[in-house]
N, C-alpha and C positions, 0 to 999 in steps of 0.2 A: 164740543171740541172740534174746531175746524182744522182741516189739514194745514200744517204749518210748513213754511220754507225753512230749510236748514241754513240758508245763507243770510247773514246779517249785513245790510248795506254799510259800506264804509269801514269794514273790519278786514284786516289783512287775511287773505285766504290761508296762508301758511299757519297763522295763529289759530284759525278755525280748525285746521286739521289737527294741530297739537291738542286743542281742547277736546276734539272728538276722540283722540286716543286716550285722553284722561278718563273718559266715560267707560272705557273697556274694563272688564274684570281684571284684578291684579295679575292673574296668571297670564292673560293675553298681553297686557301692557308690558310685563317683564320680558315676554318673548319678543315683542317688537323692539324694545330698548336694547336687549341683548343682541339682536340682529342688526343693530344700527338703523332702526326704522327712520325714515325720512319721508318727505313729500314724494320724492322719486320712488321710494319703495312702495308707498301706498298706491301710486299711479300704476306701478307694475302689477300690484296685487289686484286692483280693481279694473284695470284696463282703461282707466280714465286719465286725462291730462287736464290740469287746471289752467285753462286759458281765458275763461270768462265766467260770468256768474252762473250760467247754466251748467258748465262742466264742473264747477266747484260744488254746486248743489248735487249733481250726480255722484261725484266722488264721495261726499259726505253721506249720501244715502247708502252707497255701497259699503262704506265703513260701518255704518249703523247695522246693515244687514249681516256683515261679517261678525260684528259684536254679538248679534242675536244668535247666530249659528254657533258661536263659541259657548254662549250661555247654555244653549240646548245641549251641547256636547258634554260640558262639565257638570251639568245638573245632577245633583245627588238626590235620588228619590227617597232617601232615608233621612235627610237633613231637615229638621223642622224649622218652620218660621217661628220667630219669637212670640211668646204669649205674655199676657199682662194681667195684673190684678184688676178687680172690678173698679177700684179707685182711679184707674187710668183711663176708663172709658170716656170718650169724647161726648159731651152733652151740650146741645143735641148733636147727634150724628148727622152729617150733612146729606141732603139729597143731591145727587149728581147725575146728569144725563145731558144729551144734546137737545133737550126740550124742557119746558117748564113742567112742574109737578101736575098742573091742571091738565096737561096733555099726556100724562103717563097712562099706560093701559089700566083699565078698570075691569078686572077679570072677575066674573061670577064664579064663586067656588063650586056651586052645584053643577055647573055646566063644564067645568074644566077637567080635562084628563091629560095625563102625560103620555104622549105617544112615544113608543119605542120602536126603532127601525134598525135595519142593517144587519151586521154580523152578530146576531144574538139568537139563542135558542127559543126564548120566550118573548114574542112580540106583542103581548097583551098591553092594552092601555091601562094606566093606573089612575084611580080617583085619589083625591086628597085624603079621604078617610083611610084608604088602603095605605097610602104613603105614611100617614101619621102614625100608623100602628108599627112601623118598622123601628128597630132600635135606633136611638138617637144619642148624640154626644154634643157637648158644648165646647166652644173655643172663644177666647178673647184675643183677637189678633188685629194687626194694623192693616188698614186699607191704604194703599199707596197709589195716588192718582198720577197719570202721565203728565198732568198739568202742574205738578210740583207740590201739591199739598197732601197731607195724610190725616187719617183719623182712626181711632181705636174703637172697635165695636164688639158686641157679644152676639155670637151666632150659634144656633142650635139646629141640628139636622142629622141626616144619615150619611156616613162616609160614602162617597161615590163608589169607591172600590168595592164596598160591601154590596151595593146595589148591582153593580156590573156582574159580580159573582152570582147574585141571586137570579139574574135574568139569563145567565149563561152566555155572557159576552165573550167574544174572542179577543182576549187581551193581548194577542199578538198583532192585532190591527194597529194602525198608526194614529188614529184620531177618534175622539168622541166629538161630534158636531152638534151644536145646540141651536135651535131656532126659538125665537121669542115672540111675544104678542105685540111688540111695538109696531105702530102703524107703518113704519118704513121697513119692516121686515128684518129687524136686528137678528144677526146670527153670529156665531163665533166658534172656531175650531179649538179644541184642546188636545194637545199631544197626549198619547196614552200614558207615558211615564208620569206626567203631571196629573192625569186623571186618577192614577193609582196611588198617588201620594196620600199618606194617612190623614192629612189635614184638609184635603179637597172634599168638599161637602155639598150635598143637596140640602140647602138651607130652607127651613120652614118657620123658624122663629127668630125674632130679634129681641134681646133682653128678656128672654123667657116668655114673650108674648107672640101670638101669631104674627108672622111677618107682615108688616104694614105695606100698603100700596107704594109708599115712597121708597121702600127698600127691595121691592121686587115681587110682592105677592102674586101668585101663590107659592112660587119657588124660585130661588136664585141658586147659582152655583158659586160657592165661596171657594176661592183659590188663593190663599194667603201668600203663596210663593210667587204670585204674578202681579203685574200692574192691574189697576182697577178695571180697565176696560175688558180684561180677560175674565171678569166675573159676571157672566150674563144674568140678567134679571128677567122676570115674567116669562120663564121658560115654559114652552109648550111641547117640545119634542127633543129627543136625543137620538142620534144615529151613530152607531159604531161602524167605522169605515176605514178603508185604506186610501180613499180619495181625498185629496186636499180640496175642500169646497170653498175656501176663502171665508171672509167674514166682513161685517159692516165696516169696521175700522181698518182691518187688514187690507181690504180692497182699495182703501184710500192711502195706502202706503205705510201704515203702522206695522211694526214687526209682529210676527205671529207668535213667537215664543214669549217675549216680553216678560222675563223674570224680574221680580222686584228685589 
């Protein structure tokens, strides 16, 4: 997924702004319409004026960031993502990354340990065997990619909130930050409210089989309330922190909350 420009050559900038507003949650859009939202209102909101391609791109980026902040504000940590029957599972479930499968991390199970850092009481590292012994649950949920496609899969693992409780994490902290085995140092922040969502999962199996390399072995974080890039694979460490440390895609301009 390469970083994309929000500006489409040859399209009226005002129409672009109107389309951007349509992507906002219903609550936000109604507020804008009720307030007589216009290009002028948006420029006041964002501090940008559309005078050329660069300023239009900046304005749309600011609208997107505002949308993301509103999503985070109205997020209901008790509302569940839709679940599906086994008959709805996408077969085969697609591999997706910014590299080919041949370049995906090939992690040796015997050598792997999950490092735990930050605002937790127990900073021990966990082997796969230890993690496999934790209580696990299954979910059949939809993965929604920022590129516009989606797929339904079956995931099994330990609810992240249960693990955070087990290690004595300070759940008043703002983030759980994940680092992964990808050669380019993939990492991703997860806001604490999403981390504590009942469906957010430390995933060890796909379709009741040990998680394959294509889907993030030895462990991925399944977050069905967020877009796919917020579901880190090949996880090697987690850190509970109040510091926003950025992320692989977030540092390239993608929104940090990115609810689905």
